[in-house]
Every structure is written in C-alpha cells, then in structure tokens.
SEVOTOR-581213 format. One record per residue: residue number from 1; residue in one letter; y negated, z negated, x of N, C-alpha, C in turn. Coordinates in nm, 4 decimals, decimal comma, always signed. Each point is the difference from the previous one (the first is absolute). Example, Ala and Ser with C-alpha at 12.3 -4.5 7.8 and 13.67 -1.06 7.14 Angstrom:
2
+-----+--------+----------+----------+----------+----------+----------+----------+----------+----------+----------+
| num | residu |     n.yy |     n.zz |     n.xx |    ca.yy |    ca.zz |    ca.xx |     c.yy |     c.zz |     c.xx |
+-----+--------+----------+----------+----------+----------+----------+----------+----------+----------+----------+
|   1 |      A |  +0,5690 |  -0,7800 |  +1,3190 |  -0,1190 |  +0,0000 |  -0,0890 |  -0,1200 |  +0,0000 |  +0,0900 |
|   2 |      S |  -0,1050 |  +0,0720 |  -0,0350 |  -0,1190 |  -0,0060 |  +0,0820 |  -0,1090 |  -0,0730 |  -0,0770 |
+-----+--------+----------+----------+----------+----------+----------+----------+----------+----------+----------+
// end
This chain:
127
+-----+--------+----------+----------+----------+----------+----------+----------+----------+----------+----------+
| num | residu |     n.yy |     n.zz |     n.xx |    ca.yy |    ca.zz |    ca.xx |     c.yy |     c.zz |     c.xx |
+-----+--------+----------+----------+----------+----------+----------+----------+----------+----------+----------+
|   1 |      E |  -6,6834 | -12,6134 | +14,9264 |  -0,0913 |  +0,0838 |  -0,0552 |  -0,1375 |  +0,0296 |  +0,0843 |
|   2 |      K |  -0,0242 |  +0,1097 |  +0,0367 |  -0,1375 |  +0,0304 |  +0,0955 |  -0,1015 |  +0,0585 |  -0,0826 |
|   3 |      D |  -0,1207 |  -0,0166 |  +0,0415 |  -0,1050 |  +0,0751 |  -0,0503 |  -0,0323 |  +0,1423 |  +0,0510 |
|   4 |      F |  +0,0705 |  +0,0460 |  +0,1282 |  +0,0003 |  +0,1230 |  +0,0554 |  +0,1275 |  +0,0512 |  +0,0008 |
|   5 |      G |  -0,0175 |  +0,1357 |  -0,0226 |  +0,1355 |  +0,0779 |  +0,0615 |  -0,0572 |  +0,1012 |  +0,1104 |
|   6 |      K |  +0,0986 |  +0,1020 |  +0,0020 |  -0,0386 |  +0,0906 |  +0,1274 |  +0,0435 |  +0,1614 |  -0,0472 |
|   7 |      I |  -0,0867 |  +0,1047 |  +0,0363 |  +0,0606 |  +0,1045 |  -0,0612 |  +0,1113 |  +0,0569 |  +0,0824 |
|   8 |      L |  +0,1049 |  +0,0386 |  -0,0487 |  +0,1145 |  +0,0659 |  +0,0535 |  -0,0226 |  +0,1654 |  -0,0048 |
|   9 |      K |  -0,0293 |  +0,0348 |  -0,1033 |  -0,0448 |  +0,1575 |  -0,0249 |  -0,0767 |  +0,0388 |  -0,0945 |
|  10 |      V |  -0,0460 |  +0,1292 |  +0,0115 |  -0,1291 |  +0,0457 |  -0,0771 |  +0,0765 |  +0,1546 |  -0,0236 |
|  11 |      A |  -0,0215 |  +0,0357 |  -0,1434 |  +0,0289 |  +0,1294 |  -0,0282 |  -0,1089 |  +0,0347 |  -0,1060 |
|  12 |      G |  -0,1101 |  +0,0329 |  +0,0359 |  -0,0974 |  +0,0520 |  -0,1168 |  -0,0646 |  -0,1289 |  -0,0730 |
|  13 |      P |  +0,0108 |  -0,0012 |  -0,1254 |  -0,0442 |  -0,1428 |  -0,0667 |  +0,1040 |  -0,1012 |  +0,0178 |
|  14 |      L |  +0,1234 |  +0,0252 |  +0,0467 |  +0,1166 |  -0,1007 |  -0,0149 |  -0,0129 |  -0,0711 |  +0,1452 |
|  15 |      V |  -0,0093 |  -0,1454 |  -0,0031 |  +0,0025 |  -0,0755 |  +0,1242 |  +0,1213 |  -0,1023 |  -0,0244 |
|  16 |      V |  +0,0813 |  +0,0169 |  +0,1110 |  +0,1306 |  -0,1018 |  -0,0218 |  -0,0414 |  -0,1185 |  +0,1056 |
|  17 |      A |  +0,0291 |  -0,1181 |  -0,0368 |  -0,0647 |  -0,1047 |  +0,0646 |  +0,1348 |  -0,1222 |  +0,0168 |
|  18 |      E |  +0,0053 |  -0,0353 |  +0,1375 |  +0,0943 |  -0,1132 |  +0,0014 |  -0,0517 |  -0,1275 |  -0,0067 |
|  19 |      E |  +0,0727 |  -0,1089 |  +0,0304 |  -0,0379 |  -0,1362 |  -0,0167 |  -0,0832 |  -0,0336 |  -0,1151 |
|  20 |      M |  +0,0598 |  +0,0540 |  -0,1234 |  -0,0788 |  -0,0340 |  -0,1188 |  +0,0598 |  -0,0738 |  -0,1035 |
|  21 |      S |  +0,0923 |  -0,0899 |  +0,0517 |  +0,0984 |  -0,0913 |  -0,0870 |  -0,1035 |  -0,0701 |  -0,0770 |
|  22 |      G |  +0,0219 |  -0,0389 |  -0,1173 |  -0,0760 |  -0,0695 |  -0,0956 |  -0,1091 |  +0,0826 |  -0,0680 |
|  23 |      A |  +0,0093 |  +0,1215 |  +0,0192 |  -0,1047 |  +0,0941 |  -0,0651 |  +0,0599 |  +0,0161 |  -0,1351 |
|  24 |      M |  -0,0814 |  +0,0586 |  -0,0991 |  +0,0555 |  +0,0094 |  -0,1465 |  -0,0668 |  +0,1354 |  -0,0287 |
|  25 |      M |  +0,0913 |  +0,0652 |  -0,0932 |  -0,0300 |  +0,1397 |  -0,0677 |  -0,1580 |  +0,0169 |  -0,0261 |
|  26 |      Y |  -0,0515 |  +0,0873 |  +0,0023 |  -0,1371 |  +0,0349 |  -0,0451 |  -0,1142 |  -0,0863 |  +0,0788 |
|  27 |      E |  +0,0424 |  -0,0757 |  +0,1131 |  -0,1080 |  -0,0901 |  +0,0694 |  -0,0836 |  +0,0836 |  +0,0625 |
|  28 |      L |  -0,1269 |  -0,0213 |  +0,0015 |  -0,1232 |  +0,0487 |  +0,0572 |  +0,0176 |  -0,0338 |  +0,1463 |
|  29 |      V |  +0,0032 |  +0,0910 |  +0,0883 |  -0,0056 |  -0,0187 |  +0,1545 |  -0,1195 |  +0,0704 |  +0,0628 |
|  30 |      K |  -0,0543 |  -0,0394 |  +0,1322 |  -0,0790 |  +0,0700 |  +0,0647 |  +0,0556 |  +0,0528 |  +0,1216 |
|  31 |      V |  +0,0022 |  +0,1412 |  +0,0108 |  +0,0732 |  +0,0647 |  +0,0947 |  -0,0742 |  +0,0415 |  +0,1451 |
|  32 |      G |  +0,0604 |  -0,0391 |  +0,1088 |  -0,0577 |  +0,0317 |  +0,1192 |  -0,1471 |  -0,0806 |  +0,0531 |
|  33 |      W |  -0,0736 |  +0,0398 |  +0,0886 |  -0,1075 |  -0,0612 |  +0,0414 |  -0,1133 |  +0,0273 |  -0,0924 |
|  34 |      S |  -0,0092 |  +0,1275 |  -0,0643 |  -0,0891 |  +0,0275 |  -0,0924 |  +0,0006 |  -0,0675 |  -0,1480 |
|  35 |      K |  +0,1295 |  -0,0819 |  -0,0163 |  +0,0128 |  -0,0798 |  -0,1261 |  +0,0073 |  +0,1158 |  -0,1068 |
|  36 |      L |  +0,0622 |  +0,1065 |  -0,0007 |  +0,0150 |  +0,0975 |  -0,0860 |  +0,0863 |  -0,0778 |  -0,1329 |
|  37 |      V |  -0,0439 |  +0,0335 |  -0,1160 |  +0,0690 |  -0,0608 |  -0,1129 |  +0,1202 |  +0,0712 |  -0,0385 |
|  38 |      G |  +0,1078 |  -0,0752 |  -0,0126 |  +0,1432 |  +0,0598 |  -0,0339 |  +0,0706 |  -0,1027 |  -0,0798 |
|  39 |      E |  +0,0986 |  +0,0603 |  -0,0611 |  +0,0997 |  -0,0764 |  -0,1160 |  +0,1138 |  -0,0143 |  +0,0498 |
|  40 |      V |  +0,0857 |  -0,0972 |  -0,0011 |  +0,1704 |  -0,0069 |  +0,0202 |  +0,0394 |  +0,0511 |  -0,1036 |
|  41 |      I |  +0,0888 |  +0,0955 |  +0,0407 |  +0,0682 |  +0,0862 |  -0,1256 |  +0,1582 |  +0,0020 |  +0,0267 |
|  42 |      R |  +0,0492 |  -0,0609 |  +0,0976 |  +0,1421 |  -0,0118 |  +0,0322 |  +0,0200 |  -0,1204 |  +0,0894 |
|  43 |      L |  +0,1026 |  -0,0888 |  -0,0388 |  +0,0323 |  -0,0945 |  +0,1064 |  +0,1464 |  -0,0071 |  +0,0332 |
|  44 |      E |  +0,0402 |  +0,0148 |  +0,1095 |  +0,1477 |  -0,0069 |  +0,0497 |  +0,0106 |  -0,1013 |  +0,1294 |
|  45 |      G |  +0,0569 |  -0,1064 |  -0,0101 |  +0,0177 |  -0,1035 |  +0,1107 |  -0,1429 |  -0,0316 |  +0,0128 |
|  46 |      D |  -0,0571 |  +0,0065 |  +0,1419 |  -0,1229 |  -0,0344 |  +0,0400 |  -0,0928 |  +0,1007 |  +0,0087 |
|  47 |      T |  +0,0426 |  +0,1209 |  -0,0374 |  -0,0719 |  +0,1340 |  +0,0048 |  -0,0557 |  +0,0267 |  -0,1230 |
|  48 |      A |  -0,1213 |  +0,0612 |  -0,0124 |  -0,0751 |  +0,0181 |  -0,1288 |  -0,0646 |  +0,1507 |  +0,0238 |
|  49 |      S |  +0,0123 |  +0,0799 |  -0,0977 |  -0,0518 |  +0,1325 |  -0,0111 |  -0,1376 |  -0,0215 |  -0,0787 |
|  50 |      I |  -0,0929 |  +0,0544 |  +0,0726 |  -0,1394 |  -0,0317 |  -0,0581 |  -0,0667 |  +0,1368 |  -0,0429 |
|  51 |      Q |  -0,0543 |  +0,0110 |  -0,1246 |  -0,0672 |  +0,1203 |  -0,0305 |  -0,1494 |  -0,0269 |  +0,0345 |
|  52 |      C |  -0,0580 |  +0,0860 |  +0,1183 |  -0,1362 |  -0,0446 |  +0,0315 |  -0,0910 |  +0,1090 |  -0,0828 |
|  53 |      Y |  -0,1238 |  -0,0748 |  -0,0253 |  -0,0809 |  +0,0892 |  -0,1180 |  -0,1343 |  +0,0406 |  +0,0841 |
|  54 |      E |  +0,0224 |  +0,0187 |  +0,1331 |  -0,1064 |  +0,0538 |  +0,0785 |  +0,0685 |  +0,1104 |  +0,0960 |
|  55 |      E |  -0,0926 |  +0,0557 |  +0,0892 |  +0,0482 |  +0,0933 |  +0,0959 |  +0,0705 |  -0,0839 |  +0,1071 |
|  56 |      T |  +0,1243 |  +0,0231 |  +0,0477 |  +0,0641 |  -0,0683 |  +0,0823 |  +0,0107 |  +0,0578 |  +0,1515 |
|  57 |      S |  -0,0762 |  +0,1015 |  +0,0184 |  -0,0182 |  +0,0636 |  +0,1568 |  -0,0560 |  -0,1180 |  +0,0811 |
|  58 |      G |  +0,0752 |  -0,0186 |  +0,1006 |  -0,0552 |  -0,1136 |  +0,1021 |  +0,0829 |  -0,1156 |  +0,0066 |
|  59 |      L |  +0,0885 |  -0,0256 |  -0,0998 |  +0,0964 |  -0,1066 |  -0,0104 |  +0,1095 |  +0,0158 |  +0,1094 |
|  60 |      C |  +0,0468 |  -0,1103 |  +0,0705 |  +0,0634 |  -0,0060 |  +0,1028 |  +0,1428 |  -0,1040 |  -0,0281 |
|  61 |      V |  +0,1071 |  +0,0529 |  +0,0471 |  +0,0919 |  -0,1007 |  +0,0211 |  -0,0231 |  -0,1446 |  +0,0342 |
|  62 |      G |  +0,0140 |  -0,1119 |  -0,0500 |  -0,0252 |  -0,1105 |  +0,0350 |  -0,1197 |  -0,0590 |  -0,0540 |
|  63 |      D |  -0,1004 |  +0,0742 |  -0,0495 |  -0,1200 |  -0,0292 |  -0,0657 |  +0,0243 |  -0,1069 |  -0,1027 |
|  64 |      P |  -0,0944 |  -0,0879 |  -0,0244 |  +0,0249 |  -0,1129 |  -0,1032 |  -0,0123 |  +0,0253 |  -0,1533 |
|  65 |      I |  +0,0848 |  -0,0628 |  -0,0750 |  -0,0184 |  +0,0270 |  -0,1218 |  -0,0148 |  -0,1507 |  -0,0714 |
|  66 |      L |  -0,1210 |  -0,0228 |  -0,0607 |  -0,0412 |  -0,1210 |  -0,0438 |  +0,0417 |  -0,0136 |  -0,1547 |
|  67 |      R |  +0,0748 |  -0,1061 |  -0,0099 |  +0,0588 |  -0,0287 |  -0,1553 |  -0,1105 |  -0,0975 |  -0,0518 |
|  68 |      T |  -0,0483 |  +0,0511 |  -0,1441 |  -0,0888 |  -0,0760 |  -0,0593 |  +0,0757 |  -0,0890 |  -0,0958 |
|  69 |      K |  +0,1035 |  +0,0133 |  -0,0315 |  +0,0775 |  -0,0839 |  -0,1068 |  -0,0448 |  +0,0267 |  -0,1421 |
|  70 |      K |  -0,0654 |  +0,0843 |  +0,0007 |  -0,0597 |  +0,0380 |  -0,1584 |  +0,0653 |  +0,1242 |  -0,0391 |
|  71 |      L |  -0,0130 |  +0,0333 |  -0,1385 |  +0,0495 |  +0,1469 |  -0,0504 |  -0,1244 |  +0,0929 |  +0,0102 |
|  72 |      L |  +0,0129 |  +0,1091 |  +0,0211 |  -0,0955 |  +0,0976 |  -0,0124 |  -0,0501 |  -0,0078 |  -0,1504 |
|  73 |      S |  -0,1428 |  -0,0186 |  -0,0212 |  -0,0632 |  -0,0104 |  -0,1333 |  -0,1347 |  +0,0364 |  -0,0011 |
|  74 |      V |  -0,0528 |  +0,0150 |  -0,1078 |  -0,1512 |  +0,0611 |  -0,0227 |  -0,0641 |  -0,1490 |  -0,0704 |
|  75 |      E |  -0,1424 |  +0,0407 |  +0,0377 |  -0,0668 |  -0,1372 |  -0,0748 |  -0,0705 |  +0,0706 |  -0,1208 |
|  76 |      L |  -0,0109 |  -0,0855 |  -0,1063 |  -0,0504 |  +0,0431 |  -0,1185 |  -0,1372 |  -0,0781 |  -0,0246 |
|  77 |      G |  -0,0990 |  +0,0597 |  -0,0707 |  -0,1118 |  -0,0830 |  -0,0190 |  -0,1141 |  +0,0997 |  -0,0345 |
|  78 |      P |  -0,1084 |  -0,0601 |  -0,0260 |  -0,1253 |  +0,0764 |  -0,0259 |  -0,0517 |  +0,1127 |  +0,1164 |
|  79 |      G |  -0,0224 |  +0,1158 |  -0,0314 |  -0,0266 |  +0,1029 |  +0,1012 |  +0,1035 |  +0,0797 |  +0,0475 |
|  80 |      I |  +0,1125 |  -0,0111 |  -0,0575 |  +0,1189 |  +0,0982 |  +0,0363 |  -0,0182 |  +0,1475 |  -0,0591 |
|  81 |      L |  -0,0550 |  -0,0255 |  -0,1268 |  -0,0183 |  +0,1266 |  -0,0667 |  -0,1113 |  +0,1033 |  +0,0482 |
|  82 |      S |  -0,1162 |  -0,0863 |  +0,0677 |  -0,1072 |  +0,0896 |  +0,0510 |  +0,0307 |  +0,0357 |  +0,1568 |
|  83 |      N |  +0,1175 |  -0,0086 |  +0,0569 |  +0,0405 |  +0,0094 |  +0,1337 |  +0,0873 |  +0,1275 |  +0,0188 |
|  84 |      I |  -0,0097 |  +0,0663 |  +0,1061 |  +0,1212 |  +0,0924 |  +0,0212 |  +0,0751 |  -0,0492 |  +0,1416 |
|  85 |      F |  +0,1277 |  -0,0054 |  -0,0021 |  +0,0694 |  -0,0742 |  +0,0771 |  +0,1055 |  +0,1045 |  +0,0681 |
|  86 |      D |  +0,0392 |  -0,0299 |  +0,1236 |  +0,1211 |  +0,0758 |  +0,0712 |  +0,1299 |  -0,0561 |  -0,0745 |
|  87 |      G |  +0,1223 |  +0,0331 |  +0,0461 |  +0,1229 |  -0,0449 |  -0,0411 |  +0,0467 |  -0,1405 |  +0,0096 |
|  88 |      I |  -0,1003 |  -0,0607 |  +0,0616 |  +0,0691 |  -0,1422 |  +0,0576 |  -0,1502 |  -0,0955 |  -0,0402 |
|  89 |      Q |  -0,0771 |  +0,0393 |  -0,1007 |  -0,1094 |  -0,0450 |  -0,0523 |  -0,1148 |  -0,0438 |  +0,0906 |
|  90 |      R |  -0,0278 |  +0,0923 |  +0,0931 |  -0,1201 |  -0,0245 |  +0,0820 |  -0,1083 |  +0,0829 |  -0,0475 |
|  91 |      P |  -0,1195 |  -0,0634 |  -0,0371 |  -0,1148 |  +0,0994 |  -0,0708 |  -0,0573 |  +0,0960 |  +0,0890 |
|  92 |      L |  -0,0014 |  +0,1228 |  +0,0020 |  -0,0146 |  +0,1048 |  +0,0497 |  -0,1733 |  +0,0026 |  +0,0340 |
|  93 |      E |  -0,0610 |  -0,0229 |  -0,1031 |  -0,1485 |  -0,0030 |  +0,0346 |  -0,0472 |  -0,0984 |  +0,0864 |
|  94 |      H |  +0,0423 |  -0,1151 |  -0,0094 |  -0,0368 |  -0,1085 |  +0,0812 |  +0,0484 |  +0,0337 |  +0,1545 |
|  95 |      I |  +0,1367 |  +0,0615 |  +0,0203 |  +0,0305 |  +0,0186 |  +0,1327 |  -0,0681 |  +0,1237 |  +0,0589 |
|  96 |      A |  -0,0484 |  +0,0968 |  -0,1072 |  -0,1016 |  +0,1161 |  +0,0470 |  -0,1295 |  -0,0605 |  +0,0645 |
|  97 |      N |  -0,0652 |  -0,1019 |  -0,0731 |  -0,1079 |  -0,0801 |  +0,0179 |  +0,0199 |  -0,0670 |  +0,1507 |
|  98 |      I |  +0,1136 |  -0,0681 |  +0,0162 |  +0,0200 |  -0,0759 |  +0,1205 |  +0,0066 |  +0,0847 |  +0,1334 |
|  99 |      T |  +0,0783 |  +0,1066 |  -0,0239 |  +0,0304 |  +0,0902 |  +0,1330 |  -0,1034 |  +0,1089 |  +0,0017 |
| 100 |      E |  -0,0816 |  +0,0253 |  -0,0975 |  -0,0890 |  +0,1284 |  +0,0033 |  +0,0548 |  +0,1107 |  +0,0032 |
| 101 |      G |  +0,1212 |  +0,0173 |  -0,0372 |  +0,0894 |  +0,1267 |  +0,0103 |  +0,1053 |  +0,0233 |  -0,1229 |
| 102 |      C |  +0,0488 |  +0,0957 |  +0,0038 |  +0,0994 |  +0,0276 |  -0,1120 |  +0,1633 |  -0,0151 |  +0,0265 |
| 103 |      F |  +0,0175 |  -0,0723 |  +0,1225 |  +0,1295 |  -0,0189 |  +0,0265 |  +0,0146 |  -0,1545 |  +0,0104 |
| 104 |      I |  +0,1486 |  -0,0401 |  -0,0482 |  +0,0094 |  -0,1352 |  -0,0213 |  +0,0770 |  -0,0449 |  +0,1462 |
| 105 |      P |  -0,0523 |  -0,1098 |  +0,0753 |  +0,0435 |  -0,0245 |  +0,1378 |  +0,1375 |  -0,0645 |  -0,0360 |
| 106 |      K |  +0,0726 |  +0,0072 |  +0,0854 |  +0,1460 |  -0,0551 |  +0,0113 |  -0,0194 |  -0,1600 |  -0,0073 |
| 107 |      G |  +0,0684 |  -0,0688 |  -0,0992 |  +0,0104 |  -0,1398 |  -0,0252 |  -0,1175 |  -0,0638 |  -0,0320 |
| 108 |      I |  -0,0852 |  +0,0791 |  -0,0518 |  -0,1352 |  -0,0716 |  -0,0556 |  +0,0441 |  -0,0953 |  -0,1178 |
| 109 |      E |  -0,0784 |  -0,1158 |  +0,0186 |  +0,0321 |  -0,0876 |  -0,1439 |  -0,1398 |  -0,0171 |  -0,0507 |
| 110 |      V |  -0,0240 |  +0,0194 |  -0,1288 |  -0,1269 |  -0,0349 |  -0,0766 |  +0,0819 |  -0,0760 |  -0,1237 |
| 111 |      P |  -0,1101 |  -0,0816 |  -0,0586 |  +0,0465 |  -0,0468 |  -0,1354 |  -0,0086 |  +0,1062 |  -0,1134 |
| 112 |      S |  +0,0947 |  -0,0068 |  -0,0471 |  +0,0082 |  +0,1020 |  -0,1426 |  -0,1093 |  +0,0036 |  -0,0981 |
| 113 |      L |  -0,0297 |  -0,1273 |  -0,0298 |  -0,1068 |  -0,0148 |  -0,0954 |  -0,1064 |  -0,0863 |  +0,0733 |
| 114 |      D |  -0,1339 |  +0,0181 |  -0,0774 |  -0,1202 |  -0,0802 |  +0,0596 |  +0,0075 |  -0,1329 |  -0,0557 |
| 115 |      V |  +0,0341 |  -0,0951 |  +0,1063 |  +0,0251 |  -0,1502 |  -0,0555 |  -0,1594 |  -0,0685 |  -0,0040 |
| 116 |      D |  -0,0888 |  +0,0618 |  +0,0616 |  -0,1355 |  -0,0462 |  +0,0048 |  -0,0893 |  +0,0228 |  -0,1306 |
| 117 |      R |  +0,0359 |  +0,1365 |  -0,0705 |  -0,0526 |  +0,0362 |  -0,1167 |  +0,0072 |  -0,0800 |  -0,1256 |
| 118 |      I |  -0,1007 |  -0,0294 |  -0,0554 |  -0,0063 |  -0,0908 |  -0,1224 |  +0,0121 |  +0,0960 |  -0,1357 |
| 119 |      W |  +0,1000 |  -0,0176 |  -0,0755 |  +0,0334 |  +0,0705 |  -0,1153 |  -0,0376 |  -0,0680 |  -0,1228 |
| 120 |      E |  -0,0454 |  +0,0731 |  -0,1005 |  -0,0361 |  -0,0383 |  -0,1251 |  +0,1482 |  -0,0279 |  -0,0790 |
| 121 |      F |  +0,0046 |  -0,1013 |  -0,0792 |  +0,1145 |  -0,0196 |  -0,0768 |  -0,0414 |  -0,0660 |  -0,1420 |
| 122 |      H |  +0,0297 |  +0,0676 |  -0,1072 |  -0,0349 |  -0,0383 |  -0,1442 |  +0,1412 |  -0,0129 |  -0,0688 |
| 123 |      P |  +0,0475 |  -0,1459 |  -0,0053 |  +0,1246 |  -0,0075 |  -0,0850 |  -0,0068 |  +0,0561 |  -0,1491 |
| 124 |      S |  +0,1072 |  +0,0598 |  -0,0423 |  -0,0019 |  +0,0250 |  -0,1398 |  +0,1426 |  -0,0513 |  -0,0599 |
| 125 |      E |  -0,0343 |  -0,0294 |  -0,1395 |  +0,1237 |  -0,0383 |  -0,0796 |  +0,0719 |  +0,0947 |  -0,0516 |
| 126 |      K |  -0,0546 |  +0,1289 |  +0,0120 |  +0,0643 |  +0,1175 |  -0,0731 |  +0,1394 |  +0,0638 |  +0,0776 |
| 127 |      I |  +0,0225 |  -0,0533 |  +0,1104 |  +0,1068 |  +0,0478 |  +0,0780 |  +0,1182 |  -0,0530 |  -0,0560 |
+-----+--------+----------+----------+----------+----------+----------+----------+----------+----------+----------+
// end
C-alpha cells in the first residue's frame, strides 16, 4: 500500500490514477503538484477514478496523487453558520482577505473554522 499514486488520464473533473491499491471509496486525495482536492469515486484493481473539485487544467500524466487515508468530510463547530463556504468548506471571505482578490487559487488550504477565536457557551438544561 503506497501513499502516492500517479495520474493515468484526465477528462474534465475526472482523474484516473494508477498505483492506488489500498485506496478506499470516498477517500480524500490531493491531486497533482498543486494538491487539488479530489475524492475517490471508483476503484478497479490498482486504478482509482477521482472526482476533482477544482479546475484540472495543467494536470499531466504521471503527476502525483497523495492519499490522505481519510474520508472527505466537513468540520462542524461554532462559526459555521456565520461563514460562507465553497463546496469543499473553504471559507470564501477568509480566502478573499488572504489573496486580496475574488478568485480562489488552485490548491489553497485554509482552516474551515477559526480555531483561535474564543466562543461564549452557556449550557442549558432545556434541551
């Protein structure tokens, strides 16, 4: 079982990778040198079909696929209702502040929720 596979072919948002034995369905993967977010949607032998959730232009045959060995998931917690996210839970306002623009750079990784912010919590027995 390897931590990396290789791109075999690209067709729009679909990336087919080889050397992916041990991968699991719905596993989160990082595609190419830009580490685009993708999810394994089909397994056949050591080949995996990956749905890429970012623009795939520039990907080449042989580029690496990093297996995270984690399922694609979202983070829940305080602050989720006061943010606007893209489809893979990246906070758009935070990205706009970092990049000083309105476009999301390929492969950008930012925390979904502000882990440094202190939130008030008042437990209630009424729930």
